[in-house]
NUPA-883422 format. One line per 10 residues: number of its first residue (from 1); their letters; for each residue x, y, z of C-alpha. Coordinates in nm, 2 decimals. Each point is the difference from the previous one (the first is absolute). Layout:
// residues N
NUM> A> X,Y,Z; ...
END
This chain:
// residues 312
1> MKQIAQFFLV> -2.89,22.13,6.96; 0.00,-0.32,0.20; -0.05,-0.20,-0.32; 0.30,0.16,-0.17; 0.21,-0.08,0.30; -0.12,-0.36,-0.02; 0.08,-0.03,-0.37; 0.34,0.16,0.06; 0.07,-0.25,0.28; -0.11,-0.29,-0.22
11> GLVLLAIVIV> 0.22,0.13,-0.28; 0.30,0.01,0.24; -0.07,-0.36,0.11; -0.02,-0.12,-0.36; 0.32,0.19,-0.08; 0.17,-0.16,0.29; -0.12,-0.34,-0.11; 0.13,0.06,-0.35; 0.33,0.13,0.13; 0.04,-0.31,0.22
21> YDGFFILEEG> -0.12,-0.24,-0.27; 0.21,0.13,-0.29; 0.23,0.26,0.15; 0.22,-0.24,0.20; 0.19,-0.31,-0.12; 0.21,-0.25,0.19; 0.34,-0.09,-0.15; 0.12,-0.34,0.10; 0.36,-0.10,0.07; 0.19,-0.09,-0.32
31> QQVVITQFGA> -0.21,0.23,-0.22; 0.03,0.34,-0.15; -0.26,0.23,-0.15; -0.02,0.28,-0.26; -0.29,0.24,0.04; -0.15,0.12,-0.33; -0.24,0.28,-0.06; -0.20,-0.02,-0.32; 0.25,-0.26,-0.12; 0.31,0.22,0.07
41> PVGDPVTEAG> 0.24,-0.08,0.28; -0.01,0.23,0.30; 0.30,0.04,0.23; 0.26,-0.26,0.08; -0.07,-0.37,0.05; -0.12,-0.10,0.35; 0.23,-0.28,0.13; -0.07,0.00,0.38; -0.26,-0.25,0.12; -0.29,0.13,0.20
51> IHFKMPFVQH> -0.31,0.22,-0.05; 0.02,0.28,-0.26; -0.23,0.27,-0.13; -0.11,0.09,-0.35; -0.27,0.22,-0.15; -0.31,-0.22,-0.02; -0.14,-0.08,-0.35; 0.25,0.23,-0.16; 0.32,-0.18,0.07; 0.06,-0.37,-0.04
61> TEIFEKKILI> 0.28,-0.24,0.11; 0.22,-0.22,-0.21; 0.15,-0.26,0.22; 0.33,-0.18,-0.09; 0.22,-0.26,0.18; 0.32,0.10,0.18; 0.11,-0.37,0.04; 0.22,-0.19,-0.24; -0.19,-0.15,-0.30; 0.09,-0.29,-0.22
71> WDGEPNQIPT> 0.03,0.00,-0.38; 0.00,-0.34,-0.17; 0.08,-0.01,-0.37; -0.10,-0.26,-0.26; 0.27,-0.26,-0.08; 0.16,0.11,-0.33; 0.21,-0.18,-0.25; 0.31,0.22,-0.06; 0.32,-0.07,-0.21; 0.33,0.05,0.17
81> NDKTYVYLDV> 0.31,0.15,-0.14; 0.13,-0.34,-0.12; -0.34,-0.07,-0.18; -0.14,-0.24,0.26; -0.37,0.05,0.09; -0.10,-0.02,0.36; -0.32,0.05,0.20; 0.02,0.27,0.26; -0.25,0.05,0.28; 0.07,0.33,0.17
91> TARWRISNAL> -0.15,0.17,0.31; 0.06,0.33,0.17; -0.10,0.20,0.31; -0.11,0.36,-0.02; -0.19,0.26,0.20; -0.16,0.34,-0.06; 0.25,0.25,0.11; -0.19,0.31,-0.11; -0.38,-0.04,0.01; -0.07,0.34,-0.17
101> QFLQAVKNET> 0.23,-0.07,-0.29; -0.13,-0.36,-0.02; -0.36,0.13,-0.02; 0.09,0.25,-0.27; 0.21,-0.24,-0.21; -0.15,-0.35,0.06; -0.34,0.04,0.17; -0.02,-0.35,0.16; 0.19,-0.32,0.08; -0.13,-0.20,-0.29
111> RAQSLLSDII> 0.15,0.25,-0.25; 0.31,0.01,0.21; 0.04,-0.38,-0.04; -0.04,0.03,-0.37; 0.26,0.29,-0.01; 0.25,-0.21,0.20; -0.05,-0.29,-0.24; 0.10,0.23,-0.29; 0.30,0.15,0.19; 0.14,-0.32,0.16
121> DGTVRDMVNK> -0.07,-0.24,-0.29; 0.17,0.23,-0.24; 0.30,0.04,0.23; 0.03,-0.37,0.07; -0.01,-0.08,-0.38; 0.27,0.25,-0.07; 0.23,-0.14,0.28; -0.06,-0.36,-0.10; 0.08,0.09,-0.36; 0.34,0.14,0.11
131> NDLTEIIRSS> 0.10,-0.30,0.22; 0.09,-0.36,-0.08; -0.20,-0.30,0.13; 0.26,-0.07,0.26; -0.04,0.34,0.16; -0.38,-0.03,0.01; -0.02,-0.34,0.18; 0.29,0.02,0.24; 0.04,0.19,0.33; 0.29,0.24,0.04
141> DWSLETMSKS> 0.16,-0.23,0.26; 0.01,-0.30,-0.23; 0.33,-0.08,-0.17; 0.04,-0.03,-0.38; 0.13,-0.36,0.04; -0.32,-0.10,0.18; -0.21,0.15,-0.28; 0.20,-0.17,-0.27; -0.12,-0.34,0.12; -0.37,0.07,-0.03
151> TPAASIGKKP> -0.04,0.25,-0.29; 0.06,-0.04,-0.38; 0.36,0.07,-0.10; -0.11,0.26,-0.25; -0.15,0.22,0.28; 0.33,0.02,0.20; 0.22,0.29,-0.10; 0.34,0.10,0.11; -0.12,0.34,0.13; -0.08,0.04,0.37
161> VNGRDKISNQ> -0.36,-0.08,0.08; -0.23,0.22,0.22; -0.27,-0.23,0.13; -0.38,0.01,0.03; 0.00,0.22,0.32; 0.23,0.26,-0.15; -0.21,0.02,-0.32; -0.31,0.04,0.22; 0.17,0.29,0.17; 0.08,0.16,-0.33
171> ILDLASKITP> -0.36,-0.04,-0.11; -0.11,0.17,0.32; 0.24,0.29,-0.05; -0.12,0.06,-0.35; -0.38,-0.04,0.07; 0.02,0.20,0.33; 0.12,0.30,-0.21; -0.34,0.01,-0.18; -0.25,-0.08,0.27; 0.05,0.32,0.22
181> QYGIELIDVM> -0.18,0.22,-0.25; -0.31,-0.21,0.06; 0.03,0.03,0.38; 0.11,-0.36,0.02; 0.31,-0.13,0.19; 0.13,-0.33,-0.13; 0.16,-0.19,0.29; 0.14,-0.31,-0.17; -0.03,-0.23,-0.30; 0.05,-0.37,0.02
191> MKRVNYIESV> 0.00,-0.29,-0.24; -0.23,-0.26,0.15; 0.08,-0.27,-0.26; 0.22,-0.04,-0.30; -0.07,-0.30,-0.22; 0.12,-0.13,-0.33; -0.23,-0.04,-0.30; -0.07,-0.36,-0.10; 0.27,-0.02,-0.27; 0.27,0.12,0.24
201> QAKVYDRMIS> -0.14,-0.21,0.29; 0.06,-0.32,-0.21; 0.36,0.10,-0.07; 0.06,0.08,0.37; -0.15,-0.32,0.11; 0.20,-0.20,-0.25; 0.31,0.18,0.12; -0.08,-0.08,0.36; -0.07,-0.36,-0.08; 0.33,-0.02,-0.19
211> ERKRIAAEKR> 0.18,0.17,0.28; -0.14,-0.25,0.26; 0.09,-0.29,-0.22; 0.35,0.13,-0.03; 0.03,0.04,0.38; -0.15,-0.35,0.04; 0.25,-0.15,-0.24; 0.28,0.19,0.17; -0.11,-0.14,0.34; -0.02,-0.35,-0.14
221> SMGEGEKAEI> 0.34,0.03,-0.16; 0.14,0.12,0.34; -0.17,-0.29,0.17; 0.14,-0.25,-0.25; 0.35,0.15,0.05; -0.03,-0.02,0.38; -0.14,-0.36,-0.03; 0.30,-0.10,-0.22; 0.24,0.17,0.25; -0.16,-0.18,0.29
231> LGTVDRELQE> 0.00,-0.34,-0.18; 0.37,0.06,-0.09; 0.08,0.08,0.36; -0.18,-0.31,0.12; 0.17,-0.22,-0.26; 0.34,0.14,0.08; -0.05,-0.05,0.37; -0.13,-0.36,-0.07; 0.31,-0.07,-0.20; 0.22,0.14,0.27
241> ILSTANKEAV> -0.18,-0.22,0.26; 0.03,-0.31,-0.21; 0.37,0.07,-0.08; 0.08,0.05,0.37; -0.19,-0.32,0.09; 0.18,-0.20,-0.27; 0.33,0.14,0.11; -0.07,-0.09,0.36; -0.12,-0.35,-0.11; 0.31,-0.06,-0.21
251> TIKGKADAEA> 0.22,0.12,0.29; -0.18,-0.22,0.25; 0.01,-0.30,-0.24; 0.37,0.06,-0.06; 0.07,0.01,0.37; -0.20,-0.32,0.05; 0.19,-0.17,-0.29; 0.33,0.11,0.14; -0.10,-0.12,0.35; -0.12,-0.34,-0.14
261> TKIYGDAYSQ> 0.32,-0.04,-0.20; 0.20,0.08,0.31; -0.19,-0.27,0.19; 0.04,-0.25,-0.28; 0.37,0.09,-0.01; 0.04,-0.04,0.38; -0.18,-0.34,-0.02; 0.22,-0.12,-0.29; 0.32,0.10,0.17; -0.09,-0.20,0.31
271> DPDFYAFLKT> -0.05,-0.34,-0.18; 0.04,0.02,-0.38; -0.08,-0.37,-0.05; -0.32,0.01,0.21; -0.11,0.32,-0.18; 0.06,-0.16,-0.34; -0.19,-0.31,0.11; -0.29,0.20,0.13; -0.03,0.21,-0.31; 0.01,-0.32,-0.21
281> LESYPEIVGK> -0.28,-0.15,0.20; -0.21,0.32,-0.05; 0.05,-0.02,-0.37; -0.14,-0.36,-0.02; -0.37,0.10,0.04; 0.04,0.26,-0.28; 0.16,-0.25,-0.23; -0.20,-0.31,0.07; -0.38,0.03,-0.01; -0.26,-0.26,0.10
291> NSSLVLSSDS> -0.03,-0.13,-0.35; 0.36,0.04,-0.10; 0.27,-0.26,-0.06; 0.37,0.06,0.00; 0.27,-0.17,-0.19; 0.34,0.09,0.17; 0.35,-0.11,-0.09; 0.22,-0.13,0.27; 0.21,0.31,0.01; -0.29,0.25,0.02
301> DLYRYLKSVN> 0.03,0.27,0.27; -0.36,-0.08,0.11; 0.08,-0.36,0.04; 0.32,0.07,0.19; -0.18,0.03,0.34; -0.24,-0.29,-0.08; 0.30,-0.23,-0.05; 0.15,0.12,0.33; -0.30,-0.14,0.18; 0.12,-0.35,-0.07
311> GN> 0.35,0.09,0.12; 0.16,0.01,-0.35
END
């Protein structure tokens, strides 16, 4: 009897060890779990962090993340509505909103990433096919005039453009209608990078170079115009200064000549004979040089004062 009691006690201890070892599990913060029994889900998902109980060996736990997860797609070459090919690199954020439904439909995160690739890539391709290049590469707050300077003319239409952010929202609206059936909540879809293919890049670069050359030529033309205007102003001001100076010089010279004439007149009026004599003497050095000889007649005006020296 005592042996039976000991075996029973040992059995209880082993059972307790088994229950402790496989009957309890710890759920960490940011995780959720679905308990399965023989492969079939049992009850609702457990979402609260802490210690939880399950039937040992019979039940198993399938742990999933509650936090936001990232999906990164492969860059794809997609044609736009105006037949221009672009490379699109798209990313999205998602989370498991219903762990039980996710387990039944998807099983694990790897398959979920593949499923999201099919859903998002298909939706992105459809939206890009329906929009022009301008709508793909611009933001909704950019003006059409700004875009017309950096994109090929053929890609700019007269209809209103949406912008990359609005197209991303449209992709999110369409894709998020499909994902709930898989227990997935799609939070947002973003275009990380939009790039031209090589043939379009060459055209865009040529257009950018041409535009910069046009701007440079325009700036040079404006500079030449301002230069000509400045030189014209300087020349005009110089002519005005010279004209004013010449006018003042003529005025001063005229006043000086008038004053000199007045002095000469006053001197002549005081003694006309002496003035005539003095002027005649002043003319002799100009007429007779060092190596000059004069032949004068007796009635010459120059000889008149020379004759008067002898008293004749």
